[in-house]
C-alpha positions, 0 to 999 in steps of 0.5 A: 500499500505505501508503494502506491501512494509513494506513486501519488506523492512523485506526482508534480504538486503532489506534498503527500498521501495517506489512507483513511479508515473510518474504522482505524482511522489514519495509515500509511501517513504520508501528509504534511505536518499541518494536517495534524490527526484532527484536521485529517479526520475532520476532513476525511469525516465529511467526505465520507458523509459526501461519498455515502450521500452520492451512493444513495443516489446511485452517483457513485463520487470518483473524487473530492477536491477542497482548496484550503488557503495553503493546499488542496485536498483531493479524496478519492474512495477506494471503498466504502470504508476507505478514503486516499487523501492527496495534499497539493500544492495550488497549482497542480494538475487535479486530472492527473492526479485523479488519473494516476489514482484510477490506474492504480486503485484496483493494486491499494484495493488488494492490498487492503484486502489483503491487511484485512485478512491477516488481521482477521487471522491474528484476531481469531488466533488470540481469542483462545488466549483471551479466554485463558485469561480470563480464567486466571483472572476469574480465578483471582477474583471471582465473580467480578472477573466478567465485568472487569476484563470486558471493560479493560479488553474493550480498552486494550483493542481501542488502543491497537489490533488485538494480537498476540504479541499485545496481550502482555499489555493486557495483562498489566491493565488487569493486574491494576485490578489485582490485590498484591497478594494474587498479582504474582499468581495471576502473572505466573499463570498467563506467563505460563500460557504465552510462553506455551503459545509462542512455542506452538507458534 
């Protein structure tokens, strides 16, 4: 995916591109520093709405151009969830940018599909380990484990993809809910099956 963004960024007048997902936020960012996370979020939110409205009246929007004081931003939908945002100088040939994107769109969509499949596989593989962590927590804190576990897992998932490598972070979050006498037992139990799962991989 980054290779496709790099090709767009090499066009005359283009100063950077990034992908924005409604679910994941900014991805593969290559925009100038003026484009803070909040700025990108705001632009993407409004352009996503326009793309959705186009779909509602059976008129698929191919690109949206916004002119600001310093930059123009050309936004193009990759799929129903993802946009490419390209920042350009004032004299950039917009048609060249949109034509180049059209030629590379299939490659970009394939890259997104592949990444989604990899993430889905990682999420599936982490579920049995989450169950074991839940059981270890229930062993040390009892019936409160269900509520505590659910709250912390939700917070943990919001910080990044649910993959095995991030489980120690979740374990430390849960450890804050355990009294001092039981923390070492909880850590010992979770360490044992995390080590076993790494050997299995």
